[in-house]
N, C-alpha and C positions, 0 to 999 in steps of 0.2 A: 504494500500500500504506500502511496506517495507520502513522504515525510511531512510535506507542507499540509496535506489534508489531515494527517493525524494531529498536527499542532493546532490547527483551527478547531478540530473536533474537541480536543482536550480543553482548549481555552474557552470555547463556548459552554461546554459542560460544567467546568469548574467555576466559571464566573457566575453562573446561576445557582449551582448546587450549594455554594457557600452563603447564599443570601438568606436573610430572614424571610423574605417574601415566599421563596420556594418552600421552605419548611413549614411556614404558616399554611400554605396551600396543601401540603401533604398531610400535616398533622391535624388540621382543623376537623376533617370528617372523622378521624379516628377518635379524637377527644370528644366530639359530639356523640359518636356511637357509644363510647365508654360511659359518658354521663347519662345518656338515655337508658342504656342497659342497666346501669347502677340504680337509676330511679325505678325502672320496671321491676328489677330484682328486689329492691327495698319494699316497694308496694306489695309485691307478691308475698314476701316474707311477713309483712305486717298483716296481710289478709289471711295468713295461714290458719289462724284460730278464730275466724269470724263466721263460723257456721251458725246460721240463725236458729234461735230456739223458738219453737212454736207450740202453743198449747192447743190441743184438739179437743173441743167441747162438743158433746152430743153422743151420737151413735158409737158405742164401745167397739163394735165389730170394725167399723171404718177406722177407728182410732188404732186398732191393732194392725190394720193394713199399713197405715202411715208409719207405725213403729217398725214394722218389718222392712219397709222400703226407705228407711231414713237415709241410708247412704246414697241410694239412687236419686232421691229428692234433694239431697244436699242440705238436710235439716237435722235438728235434734228435737225430738218430741218431748215436751215438758211433762213432768209427772202431775202437773195441775190439771184437774178435771172439773173444777168448780168455776162457773162463769164469773162470779163476783171476785173471787180470789185472783183469777186470771187477769181481769181488768185492772185490779190494783197493781199487780206485777207489771203489766204493760205500761201503766202510768209512771211507775217507778223505773221504767226502762230496764227491768230485769227480763222481760220477754221481748222478742222481736215481732211476734204476731200471735193472733188468736184466730183459729179456724173454727167457726161455729157452724155445726152441721144441723140442717133441718131435713124434713122428709123429702122436699123437692129441690132444695137449693142449699147453698153454703155461703158464708160470709167470711172474708179474710180481713181482719183489722190489724193495722200496723201503727207504729209511732214514727215521728219524724227522723229519729236516729236509728231506725231498724236496719240491720244488715239485709242485703238483697235476698229476696225470697223468689224462687223460680215459680211464678204463678202458673205458667203454661204446664209445668209438670203436675201441679195440683189439679188443674182442669182435666188433664189426661187420666190421672188416677181416679178422680171422682166420676168422670165420664164412664170409665170402664166398670166401676162399681155399680153405677146407675143402670147401665145396659145389662149387666149380669143379673141384677135384681129383677128387671123387667122381663128378661128372657126366662128366668125361673118361674115368674108368674104366668108366662105363656106355656109352661110345661116343657121347656127345652132341657135337655140333659146338660151336665157340666161340660162335656166335650163339645156339644153343639154350641153352647154359649161361648166357649173359648175360641172356637172357629169363627164365630160371628164377630167377636170384638177384635180379632187378630188383624192388625193393619196390613195393607198391601205393601209389599217390600219391592221398591224399584231401585235396582242397583245400576249405577252408571259406570261403564267401563269404556276404555279406548282401545280399539283393536290395533295392534302393532303389526308392522310388516313381517315380523318373524313369527306371526301367529300367537304371540303372547299378548296378554291383556294387562292393563294397568287401571288403577282407580281413576275414574273419570273426573271426579271432583278435585282430587289431588293434582291431576294433570292440568286442569283448567287454571288452578291457582298457581302452579309452577310456571305455566306458559305465560300467564299475565305478569308474574314476577320477573321472568327472564326478559320479556318485552320491555318492561319498565327499566330494569337494570342496564341492559345493553344500550338503550336509548339515552339514559341519563349519563352513563359512563362515557360514551362516545362524545356526546354534546359538551359535557363539562371539560373533558380533556382537550377537545378541539378548541373551545373558547379560550381556555387558559394558555395553551401552548401556541395557538395562532397569534394571540396577543403578544406573547413572549418573543416570538421570532420577528414579528412585525416591528415591535419596539426596538429590538436589537439592530435591525437594518436601518430603521429611522434615525436612531441615535448616531450611527456611524455616518449616515449621509448628511444629517443636519450639522454635525460637528466637523465635517470634511475629513474625518479619519479614513474614510473609504479610499481616498486617493493614495494615502500612505500604505494601506493594506494591500491594495492592488499593485503597488510598485514592488512589493515583496513576493506576492503570490498572484495566480491568475484568478479571474472572476469565477471560473468553474470550481476551483478549490474552495474559495470563500462560500460559494453557493452550496455545494454539497457538504462542506465541513460544518457550516452553521446548521443545516437541516439534520444531519446525523447527530450532532451534539445535542440539539433540542429533542430529537427523537429518543436519544439515550436517556435524557431526563424523564421523558414520559414513561419509558420502559422501567426505569428505576422506581418511579412513582407507583406503577402497578405492582412491581415486585414487593415493595414495602407493604402494600395492602394485602398481597397474598400471604406474606409472612405474618402480618398482624392477624389476618383471618385464621391462619393455622394455629397461632398461639391461643387465640380466643376459643377455637374449637377444642384444643386440648384442655383448657381451663374449664370450659362449660360442657364437656362431653356427657356428663351425667345430669345435665339440667333438663327438666321436662319440656321447657319451651324449645330447646334445641332439638329434642327428640321429635317434636311436632314439625319443625322446619325440615328435618332430615326426611321424615315420612312424606311430606308434601313434595319435596324435590327428589324423591327416590328414582324417578324416571329419567333424570338428567345424568348422563354418563360422563366419564372422564374424557372420552373422545370428543363429545360435543363441547365440553368446556374448553378444551384446547382449540377446537375449531372456532368457537366464539371469540376467544382471546386473539387468535391469529387474524380474524376478520377485523377486530377492533384496532389492532396495531397497523394493519394495512390501511384502514380508513384514516387513522390519525396521520400516517405518513402521507397519504394523498392530500389531506387538508393542509399539512405543513408545506408541501411542495407548492400548492396553489397559493398559500399565504405568502411564501417567499417570492413567488412570481409577481404577485400584486404589490407586495411591500417594496419591491425594487422601483416602483413608480412613485413612491412617497418622496416628498421634498423635506419634510420635517416631522417632529412628533405630533404636531397638531392634526396631521392627516391619518394617524394610526387608526382611530376609530372608524374613519371613512373607509379605510382599506379592509378592516376585518368585518365590517357590517355585512357584506355579501357572504362571507365565509360563515358567519354565525347564522344567517338566514338559511343557507343551504344545509347546515347541520341540523337546524330546527325542523326542516321539512322531513328529514328521515326520522327524527324523533316523533313527530306527530303521526306519521304513517305507521309507526310501530304500534300505536294504539288503535288506529283505524282498522288495520289488517286483522286484528284479533276477532273482529265482528264480521268480516267479509273476506276470508282467506282465499276464496276461489274467484274473486273478482279479477277480470282480465288485466286491468290496469295495474293491480297489485302484483300480479304475476310478472309483468314486464318490468316494473320498478324494482323487483327483487334481484334483477341482474344489472341494474344501473349503478355504476360506481358513485360514491359519495352518499348514496341512499341505501344500497343493498345491505350494508353492515347492520342496519337497524331492522331489517325485514327478513332476510334469508335465514339467519340463525333461528328466528322464531318459527318460520315456516317449516324448518327442518325438525325442530323439537316437537312440533304439533303433528308431525307426520304428513303434512300437506305436500311437502317436497321430499324427494329421496336424496341419498348421499351424492350420487353422480351430479344431480342438479345443483346441490349445495357447493360441491367442489368446483363446478363450472363457474358459478357466481364469484367464488373466491379467486379463481384464476383470472377472470375478466377484470376484477379490481386490481390484481397484481400487474397485469399487462398494462392497464390504464395508468398505474403508478409509474411504470418504466417510461411509457410514452410521454406522460405529463412532465416527468423529471427532465427528460431530454429537451422537450419543448420549452419548459420553464427556464432551463439553463441559458438558452439563446436570448430570451426576453430579459433575464437578470443581467447577463453580460452587456446587453445593449443599453440598459436603462440605469444601471447602478451608479453610473457617474454622470447621468443626465438629469436636468432639472426642468420641469415644465409647469406652466400655470394652468394647463388643461385639467379637467376632472380625471380622477384615476381610472374610472371605467372607460372614458373616452380614449385615454392613452392605451389602455389594454386592448381595446378593439382595434386601434390603429396598428399596434404591434403585431397582433394576430394576422391582420391583413397583409402587413409587410412581409412576415415570415412565409405566408402562403405564396406570395408573389416571388 
């Protein structure tokens, strides 16, 4: 590798890696996640002994059913069976609720500071008891009554291409989570690092340092060195998150909340995870190349936001489509956009994990983005070399269109 290229790469990487801004960017989400996780854990621990205590007043047989189903209902049935005593205890906040049973209905009385009581579960139990009593009065046997009140069980599964099935509800949750995660990760990384490389080039152009740099190295070396250096920062950023996630997994591996998350995302394989990461990295590289190309048209720092605005808009389009496609995966326009560079990284991984597309189609989309990256990098090198030492009063997009026309000619 060219020694000049290595020097530019290292200089770009180190100059940003050592700044407070970079580490604030990297650590802020981790700190936020730790704080939120700590709050959730603390609230969960505080709620560990908040099982509501309910006094069941009235029919003793129904009361026995509630005692038997205490765990399923998430309550503790009080020993109090007298209505007046129960009301005094409720007023003193020693009880969370009083369930008063009548022949045709029931009343649940609570107080303002009561722990949460699952009213739907109460309705289900009381409804089953009522139907059983009515069925008995109609002369039905116990088995017939049980068959009558048995709810219809509808199980949702997703048929996989390998003839295996997965839980449908879990798959839907996982797919939505993946769509959100890929869209957010790509958009945030693009916005931060596009701004970083645009500011880098703008600083050098506005201070006239670029003339000195190009006297020592070529425009191509500066172009590729800066992009690879910034890209290495983005990769380091992701690696830090992967390591932090692995540490968090080890620490919380016996946590019930983590068990639920693992079950939800059980259909997501290591192969798909690596594929999604590769797509995100290629997409970030694409956006960095496009940003470097546009940033070469900047005169000073005041134009940085103007330069990255179309980049941010383009990244947002893919992010928005990642939500839309979950509701209409077979739409023709969605299918086509899944192969379009700059957008496909937010769409094709989700289509793959939902089994709408096969692995060959997914690999094709990734290859198209990689080829587009190579072509755009070569194309951008010419625009960068031509404009990095030029200054124009024209709008950035007007300059870009003129440069594209000139290269074509």
